[in-house]
PLY file of the C-alpha trace (Angstrom):
ply
format ascii 1.0
element vertex 518
property float x
property float y
property float z
element edge 517
property int vertex1
property int vertex2
end_header
116.33 108.32 168.70
119.80 108.46 167.58
120.93 111.37 165.14
124.14 111.72 163.14
125.44 110.21 159.93
126.96 106.83 159.92
129.90 105.75 157.76
128.59 102.80 155.77
130.82 99.80 154.69
128.52 99.44 151.63
126.91 101.99 149.07
123.74 103.28 150.28
120.27 102.55 148.57
118.30 105.85 148.49
114.60 106.11 148.79
111.85 108.55 149.18
108.64 108.22 151.11
105.90 110.70 150.74
103.96 110.84 153.75
101.90 113.74 152.44
100.83 111.61 149.56
98.54 108.86 151.26
97.82 105.72 149.08
95.10 103.27 149.57
94.19 102.01 152.83
95.77 98.28 153.74
92.87 96.19 154.60
93.66 94.44 157.84
92.23 91.37 156.01
95.40 90.76 154.13
96.77 89.38 157.34
94.15 86.86 157.44
94.64 83.01 158.26
93.46 79.71 157.15
92.47 76.52 159.03
91.46 73.43 157.42
90.55 69.95 158.54
94.01 68.95 157.50
96.35 66.97 159.54
96.92 68.47 162.91
95.46 71.99 162.28
92.09 71.73 163.82
92.58 68.53 165.95
95.61 69.03 168.14
95.99 72.54 166.90
93.09 74.33 167.74
90.85 72.07 169.22
91.66 69.20 171.77
88.40 68.42 173.47
88.53 67.68 177.24
92.17 66.31 177.06
93.00 68.19 180.23
96.76 68.98 179.74
96.11 72.51 178.41
93.65 75.08 179.41
90.73 75.12 177.08
87.24 76.81 176.49
84.76 74.37 174.86
87.78 72.39 173.67
89.62 75.04 172.13
93.25 75.56 173.29
93.53 78.94 174.93
97.15 79.28 174.43
96.76 79.22 170.82
94.20 81.67 171.00
96.25 84.07 173.05
99.13 83.80 170.78
96.92 84.44 167.72
95.26 87.35 169.61
98.63 89.05 169.98
98.64 89.06 166.07
95.31 90.92 165.89
94.27 88.13 163.63
91.33 89.62 161.43
89.76 86.53 159.74
89.78 82.91 159.88
89.09 80.75 156.64
87.13 77.29 157.30
86.62 74.49 156.68
88.89 74.35 153.76
90.72 73.89 151.26
89.72 70.79 149.53
88.01 69.52 152.55
85.32 72.24 152.25
84.06 70.49 148.79
83.41 67.20 150.66
82.05 68.81 153.89
78.34 68.72 154.56
77.44 71.31 157.67
74.65 69.37 158.68
77.09 66.51 159.84
78.74 68.96 162.33
75.84 70.33 164.24
73.97 68.94 167.01
75.02 66.72 170.04
78.52 65.57 169.31
77.97 61.88 170.03
75.08 62.16 167.22
77.23 63.44 164.51
78.12 61.23 161.70
81.64 60.40 160.71
83.09 60.74 157.16
86.35 60.07 155.17
88.95 62.84 154.65
89.78 61.57 151.48
92.08 64.52 150.38
94.10 64.61 153.41
95.49 61.31 154.78
92.52 59.22 154.14
91.56 59.38 158.00
88.34 59.22 159.45
86.69 62.84 160.61
84.50 62.44 163.45
82.80 66.08 162.98
83.40 67.04 166.69
84.58 70.58 165.46
81.75 71.94 163.48
79.91 75.12 162.94
79.34 76.03 166.63
82.72 75.20 167.75
84.33 77.33 164.59
82.17 80.25 165.37
83.17 79.98 169.26
86.77 79.99 168.01
86.33 83.19 166.11
84.63 84.94 168.96
87.49 83.99 171.17
89.98 85.09 168.59
87.97 88.39 167.85
88.41 87.44 164.14
85.62 87.38 161.32
84.78 84.02 160.09
85.45 83.17 156.41
83.53 80.14 155.64
83.92 78.20 152.26
80.54 76.57 151.01
80.55 73.08 149.37
80.20 73.74 145.82
81.82 70.48 144.37
79.65 67.91 146.12
77.08 70.24 147.83
74.23 72.01 146.40
72.85 75.56 146.29
70.28 74.93 148.59
72.61 73.27 151.23
74.82 76.42 151.05
71.76 78.76 151.36
70.41 77.01 154.32
73.96 76.99 155.97
73.70 80.87 155.75
70.32 80.91 157.11
71.17 78.64 160.02
74.01 80.97 160.90
72.63 84.40 160.40
68.92 84.43 160.62
67.15 85.44 163.75
63.29 84.74 163.24
61.55 81.51 163.45
62.81 80.29 159.92
63.36 76.47 159.94
67.16 76.85 160.12
67.09 79.48 162.77
64.83 76.96 164.80
67.46 74.31 164.12
70.10 76.57 165.53
68.17 77.14 168.55
67.71 73.52 169.14
71.34 73.15 169.04
72.07 75.51 171.60
72.50 79.03 170.16
69.65 81.44 170.25
71.09 84.56 168.68
72.35 84.37 165.04
75.92 85.25 164.34
77.38 87.70 161.85
79.19 86.22 158.97
80.43 88.48 156.18
82.98 86.37 154.13
81.32 83.76 152.19
83.46 81.44 149.59
81.68 79.69 146.74
83.92 76.71 146.94
87.49 76.04 146.70
89.85 75.25 143.68
87.10 74.24 141.37
89.67 73.68 138.59
90.94 70.79 140.84
89.76 69.05 144.17
86.77 71.36 143.96
85.00 69.60 141.17
87.43 69.78 138.05
85.35 72.64 136.28
86.45 74.65 133.47
86.16 78.35 134.14
82.87 79.04 132.06
81.37 76.01 133.93
82.34 77.18 137.34
81.46 80.78 136.72
77.89 79.88 135.98
77.85 77.45 139.19
79.17 80.36 141.20
76.42 82.72 139.98
73.84 80.05 140.91
75.38 79.42 144.57
76.01 83.24 144.88
72.54 83.85 144.26
71.11 81.31 146.62
73.47 82.45 149.38
71.28 85.28 150.79
71.43 88.20 152.91
69.36 87.67 156.05
68.60 90.26 159.02
70.89 92.91 157.81
73.89 90.43 157.31
75.65 91.36 154.24
77.67 88.68 152.47
80.83 89.42 150.70
80.71 86.59 148.28
84.22 85.25 147.01
83.99 83.23 144.00
86.95 80.74 143.79
89.43 81.51 141.26
92.67 80.51 139.51
95.77 78.85 140.34
98.80 80.88 140.05
98.97 82.71 136.66
95.69 81.40 135.01
94.58 84.73 134.00
91.76 83.24 131.73
90.05 82.09 135.07
89.97 85.60 136.35
88.77 86.85 133.07
85.98 84.57 132.66
84.71 85.34 136.01
84.75 89.09 135.36
82.99 88.65 132.08
80.26 86.34 133.91
79.51 89.30 136.17
78.37 91.22 132.90
81.25 93.54 132.84
82.39 94.84 129.39
85.87 96.02 128.79
86.29 99.52 129.35
82.55 100.01 130.72
83.36 99.89 134.23
79.74 98.84 134.87
78.30 95.37 135.21
75.07 94.88 133.48
74.48 91.09 132.79
72.53 88.56 134.53
75.53 87.84 136.76
75.55 90.98 138.71
75.82 90.88 142.25
76.41 87.15 142.21
79.87 87.71 143.97
82.04 90.37 145.36
85.53 89.22 144.94
87.48 86.79 142.95
90.36 84.73 144.54
93.60 82.99 143.38
96.04 80.71 145.07
99.78 80.69 145.01
102.34 78.47 146.82
106.12 79.10 147.01
108.22 75.93 146.55
111.89 75.66 145.30
111.38 72.24 143.81
108.74 70.40 141.89
105.40 69.08 143.29
106.82 65.65 143.52
110.21 66.87 145.20
109.53 69.97 146.89
112.72 70.11 149.05
113.25 70.09 152.75
112.13 72.61 155.07
115.21 72.76 156.97
118.00 71.11 155.19
118.89 73.47 152.16
121.66 75.35 150.78
122.20 78.70 149.48
121.27 77.85 145.98
117.92 76.49 147.06
117.30 79.44 149.49
117.60 81.80 146.31
115.33 79.54 144.28
112.77 79.76 147.02
113.02 83.54 147.13
112.88 83.57 143.36
109.56 81.89 143.48
108.35 84.06 146.42
109.10 87.20 144.34
106.68 86.13 141.64
103.73 87.34 143.95
104.30 90.81 142.70
103.94 89.69 139.05
100.74 87.51 139.77
99.24 90.22 141.85
99.93 92.85 138.98
98.66 90.42 136.27
95.32 89.49 137.98
94.78 93.04 138.94
95.25 94.34 135.06
92.66 91.73 133.91
90.13 93.24 136.64
91.26 96.82 135.89
90.37 96.27 132.18
86.74 95.10 133.06
86.34 97.31 136.37
88.51 100.34 136.47
86.54 101.52 139.58
87.78 98.46 141.67
84.24 97.26 142.75
85.43 93.69 142.80
88.09 92.76 145.02
91.03 90.27 144.56
91.50 87.68 147.32
94.83 85.60 147.64
93.02 83.03 150.17
95.91 80.59 150.04
99.64 81.57 149.91
102.94 80.35 151.64
105.63 77.98 151.39
105.21 74.26 150.68
108.15 71.96 151.52
108.31 68.13 151.96
106.71 66.80 155.16
108.90 66.42 158.23
110.32 62.90 158.04
108.50 60.33 159.78
104.94 62.09 159.71
101.97 61.29 157.60
102.47 62.69 154.05
98.85 63.76 153.97
99.11 65.97 156.96
101.50 68.44 155.27
103.58 69.04 158.80
106.56 71.10 157.95
109.17 73.10 160.00
109.53 76.92 159.67
112.91 78.51 159.48
114.05 82.18 159.03
113.78 81.46 155.11
109.93 81.36 155.70
110.11 84.62 157.58
112.05 86.12 154.72
109.28 84.72 152.19
106.59 86.39 154.50
108.04 89.67 154.15
108.47 89.83 150.64
104.86 88.92 150.20
103.54 91.47 152.71
105.35 94.32 150.76
103.62 93.24 147.62
100.33 93.06 149.48
100.80 96.61 150.62
101.69 97.86 147.19
98.59 96.16 145.80
96.35 97.72 148.46
93.86 99.05 145.83
92.67 95.88 144.74
93.66 93.37 147.22
91.03 93.01 149.94
92.01 89.71 151.67
95.02 87.22 151.91
95.00 84.06 154.09
98.28 82.24 154.82
98.22 78.43 154.64
97.85 77.47 157.39
97.63 78.89 160.93
98.74 75.69 163.15
100.77 72.80 162.30
100.31 72.79 158.49
102.59 74.31 155.96
103.80 77.74 156.84
102.24 77.74 160.05
102.04 80.56 162.84
102.16 78.04 165.46
103.36 74.31 166.12
102.02 72.23 168.82
103.62 69.22 170.47
101.25 67.84 173.15
101.12 70.67 175.73
103.87 72.56 174.27
103.31 75.27 171.86
106.22 76.96 169.60
105.97 80.33 167.78
107.51 80.18 164.29
109.61 82.71 162.54
106.58 83.63 160.46
104.48 84.13 163.39
106.85 86.92 164.35
106.70 88.76 160.87
103.05 88.80 161.12
103.53 90.40 164.65
106.10 93.01 163.69
103.94 93.87 160.75
100.54 94.27 162.47
100.75 98.06 162.56
100.07 98.11 158.84
96.79 96.70 159.44
94.28 99.29 158.07
96.93 101.95 157.88
97.23 104.15 154.85
99.93 102.90 152.56
102.77 105.27 151.28
104.77 104.31 148.21
108.52 103.76 148.79
110.36 105.13 145.67
113.79 103.70 145.38
116.18 106.31 143.69
119.07 103.75 143.25
118.59 100.31 141.22
118.32 97.69 143.90
121.12 94.90 143.57
119.79 91.47 142.90
120.94 87.78 142.85
120.08 85.70 139.86
118.40 82.42 140.52
117.85 80.54 137.19
116.08 82.95 134.93
114.85 85.31 137.82
116.47 88.03 139.68
116.01 88.04 143.64
116.20 91.73 144.86
118.36 92.20 147.90
115.79 94.56 149.48
112.05 94.63 149.62
110.32 97.44 151.49
106.99 99.00 152.27
105.60 101.90 154.40
102.26 102.97 155.98
101.01 105.36 158.73
98.10 105.49 161.12
97.25 107.47 164.35
100.35 109.40 164.55
102.69 106.65 163.81
104.30 105.33 160.67
105.61 101.68 160.14
108.60 100.83 157.65
109.26 97.16 156.73
112.43 96.12 155.36
113.54 92.65 154.15
117.06 92.02 153.14
117.16 88.82 151.16
120.75 88.55 150.81
122.25 85.57 152.41
125.52 87.19 153.33
125.62 90.89 152.54
124.17 93.64 154.44
122.81 96.93 153.16
122.58 100.80 153.98
119.21 102.57 153.23
118.56 106.17 153.25
115.03 107.12 153.21
114.10 110.76 152.83
110.98 111.32 154.70
108.88 113.97 153.11
105.76 115.57 154.68
106.46 114.13 157.98
108.09 115.49 161.27
109.66 112.61 163.25
109.74 112.72 166.97
110.93 109.29 167.79
112.47 106.08 165.97
112.39 102.49 167.28
113.61 99.59 165.40
113.24 95.89 165.76
114.82 92.89 163.96
114.20 89.27 163.15
117.32 87.25 162.11
119.50 84.48 163.15
123.01 83.16 162.46
121.75 80.73 159.73
119.18 80.65 157.24
118.13 77.19 158.26
117.48 78.44 162.18
114.10 77.43 163.51
112.08 77.27 166.65
111.15 73.96 168.41
110.48 72.48 171.62
114.08 71.12 171.97
115.92 74.19 170.83
113.55 77.06 172.04
113.23 80.51 170.49
116.22 80.42 168.36
114.44 83.09 165.95
112.59 85.93 167.64
112.35 89.52 167.54
114.76 91.89 169.47
115.23 95.61 169.66
117.36 96.77 166.69
119.67 99.89 167.29
121.16 100.31 163.90
118.55 103.05 162.82
118.98 106.79 163.10
117.77 109.95 161.90
119.98 112.48 159.96
117.76 115.65 159.52
114.73 114.39 157.39
116.56 111.32 156.33
116.33 107.96 158.10
119.33 105.83 157.81
118.90 102.06 158.67
121.73 99.36 158.26
119.78 95.98 157.38
122.08 93.03 158.10
122.19 90.02 155.79
118.98 87.59 155.89
116.96 89.59 158.23
113.61 91.37 158.53
113.47 94.85 160.14
110.60 97.08 161.16
111.11 100.95 162.03
108.26 102.53 163.81
108.26 106.36 163.57
106.53 108.64 166.00
105.08 111.58 164.19
104.48 115.10 165.45
0 1
1 2
2 3
3 4
4 5
5 6
6 7
7 8
8 9
9 10
10 11
11 12
12 13
13 14
14 15
15 16
16 17
17 18
18 19
19 20
20 21
21 22
22 23
23 24
24 25
25 26
26 27
27 28
28 29
29 30
30 31
31 32
32 33
33 34
34 35
35 36
36 37
37 38
38 39
39 40
40 41
41 42
42 43
43 44
44 45
45 46
46 47
47 48
48 49
49 50
50 51
51 52
52 53
53 54
54 55
55 56
56 57
57 58
58 59
59 60
60 61
61 62
62 63
63 64
64 65
65 66
66 67
67 68
68 69
69 70
70 71
71 72
72 73
73 74
74 75
75 76
76 77
77 78
78 79
79 80
80 81
81 82
82 83
83 84
84 85
85 86
86 87
87 88
88 89
89 90
90 91
91 92
92 93
93 94
94 95
95 96
96 97
97 98
98 99
99 100
100 101
101 102
102 103
103 104
104 105
105 106
106 107
107 108
108 109
109 110
110 111
111 112
112 113
113 114
114 115
115 116
116 117
117 118
118 119
119 120
120 121
121 122
122 123
123 124
124 125
125 126
126 127
127 128
128 129
129 130
130 131
131 132
132 133
133 134
134 135
135 136
136 137
137 138
138 139
139 140
140 141
141 142
142 143
143 144
144 145
145 146
146 147
147 148
148 149
149 150
150 151
151 152
152 153
153 154
154 155
155 156
156 157
157 158
158 159
159 160
160 161
161 162
162 163
163 164
164 165
165 166
166 167
167 168
168 169
169 170
170 171
171 172
172 173
173 174
174 175
175 176
176 177
177 178
178 179
179 180
180 181
181 182
182 183
183 184
184 185
185 186
186 187
187 188
188 189
189 190
190 191
191 192
192 193
193 194
194 195
195 196
196 197
197 198
198 199
199 200
200 201
201 202
202 203
203 204
204 205
205 206
206 207
207 208
208 209
209 210
210 211
211 212
212 213
213 214
214 215
215 216
216 217
217 218
218 219
219 220
220 221
221 222
222 223
223 224
224 225
225 226
226 227
227 228
228 229
229 230
230 231
231 232
232 233
233 234
234 235
235 236
236 237
237 238
238 239
239 240
240 241
241 242
242 243
243 244
244 245
245 246
246 247
247 248
248 249
249 250
250 251
251 252
252 253
253 254
254 255
255 256
256 257
257 258
258 259
259 260
260 261
261 262
262 263
263 264
264 265
265 266
266 267
267 268
268 269
269 270
270 271
271 272
272 273
273 274
274 275
275 276
276 277
277 278
278 279
279 280
280 281
281 282
282 283
283 284
284 285
285 286
286 287
287 288
288 289
289 290
290 291
291 292
292 293
293 294
294 295
295 296
296 297
297 298
298 299
299 300
300 301
301 302
302 303
303 304
304 305
305 306
306 307
307 308
308 309
309 310
310 311
311 312
312 313
313 314
314 315
315 316
316 317
317 318
318 319
319 320
320 321
321 322
322 323
323 324
324 325
325 326
326 327
327 328
328 329
329 330
330 331
331 332
332 333
333 334
334 335
335 336
336 337
337 338
338 339
339 340
340 341
341 342
342 343
343 344
344 345
345 346
346 347
347 348
348 349
349 350
350 351
351 352
352 353
353 354
354 355
355 356
356 357
357 358
358 359
359 360
360 361
361 362
362 363
363 364
364 365
365 366
366 367
367 368
368 369
369 370
370 371
371 372
372 373
373 374
374 375
375 376
376 377
377 378
378 379
379 380
380 381
381 382
382 383
383 384
384 385
385 386
386 387
387 388
388 389
389 390
390 391
391 392
392 393
393 394
394 395
395 396
396 397
397 398
398 399
399 400
400 401
401 402
402 403
403 404
404 405
405 406
406 407
407 408
408 409
409 410
410 411
411 412
412 413
413 414
414 415
415 416
416 417
417 418
418 419
419 420
420 421
421 422
422 423
423 424
424 425
425 426
426 427
427 428
428 429
429 430
430 431
431 432
432 433
433 434
434 435
435 436
436 437
437 438
438 439
439 440
440 441
441 442
442 443
443 444
444 445
445 446
446 447
447 448
448 449
449 450
450 451
451 452
452 453
453 454
454 455
455 456
456 457
457 458
458 459
459 460
460 461
461 462
462 463
463 464
464 465
465 466
466 467
467 468
468 469
469 470
470 471
471 472
472 473
473 474
474 475
475 476
476 477
477 478
478 479
479 480
480 481
481 482
482 483
483 484
484 485
485 486
486 487
487 488
488 489
489 490
490 491
491 492
492 493
493 494
494 495
495 496
496 497
497 498
498 499
499 500
500 501
501 502
502 503
503 504
504 505
505 506
506 507
507 508
508 509
509 510
510 511
511 512
512 513
513 514
514 515
515 516
516 517
């Protein structure tokens, strides 16, 4: 730990962290992941069968498993996404050679052979030591089909689905907590209106039963971006009356959480922009869209607070991340994009917002884990690349299940104007757990560094260690050809001056500071 007073070349931003005033716990599940039958996420990403050039267990790539275990991945959402609402789970169990094929009409119009199904997914979760989050087919499926899937997964006696599971090679049931009631029902999941979907969610939630002490956490599929009406209708369908804080209607208990989706893109859905070829103006447009997550979390939470001030119903952001045009020469339906330092900055901004809304946000799932959109990992045959976003997850892993502490900024944070939105130079959050504290800092400015002075109240600091993720350019990325151009390294520009932590945060960087507390 270095002590003393630096001589900053820029005005300092002052902040206070009250470690003696604990906030809500940051659920580890806000660091969740998403794996859909889309492009090369499942096949070539997680699952390669008996290809032989990479170590596997049951066809699952062990190099990918090892990398994700290092992130302490808490949960994995599957099988979709849009794919979930055309997936019939019976097609993905039993001997592989007997499984019927299907057309993956949403993603590339390719034939799905169902060689990766329920048993393979649950084996993957066991290897990852991650909880499964399974999305039931509401759009083209039935409540009976969903209920039988839960019976198949979790029942231990001689019920019909438990017998079928044993016939397919699994004696003991699994534990499954997170259960999604469809996906994007306003779009690819059936084109429902909010009222119609809310009633269907009640039905599916009712017939997705708890077996053998396996308690489901049922998640109703929610809004796109800022469709607050959707969230309000779902709260009303549970029987909440504004201000009562108690659900008394016929929908009580049908679901335990409400989701929403939000993607960050600098352009339009038709022309999203390149993942690697962008200028500073486009960089700031991307960050302006990323910072909207704070407004969206606050907006959906405010609706829910009006009905449920006790926060008994969770908010779930089960799809988030950057969405750019696919890499040239790749299938446009496979959504394969590179991942630059810009993506890491976007991730840092999101996690700070997640930490600030830990009282309501119970889960978040980045889209997606391997080879799709803002991925953790890119694979190329036997080779595997860890992306800049992967490193943000790893550097931030100490926040999982930690106690949040508000970071109160005493000075106005400078910002860059992008269109009608201001992009703050600095985003930061803090937490503590088991005698350690973690402070995360993102400097989104493309060219300017910043000094931060954190007054640490209610904590005695015995040691300080910093890490930094940055690169010479915003467009820097990792690949098989260039190697690890963007990876964490020790950061020395942190020091204590009495009870004040002094940090110089370079331009376009993500920094974490770990404090050893007495």
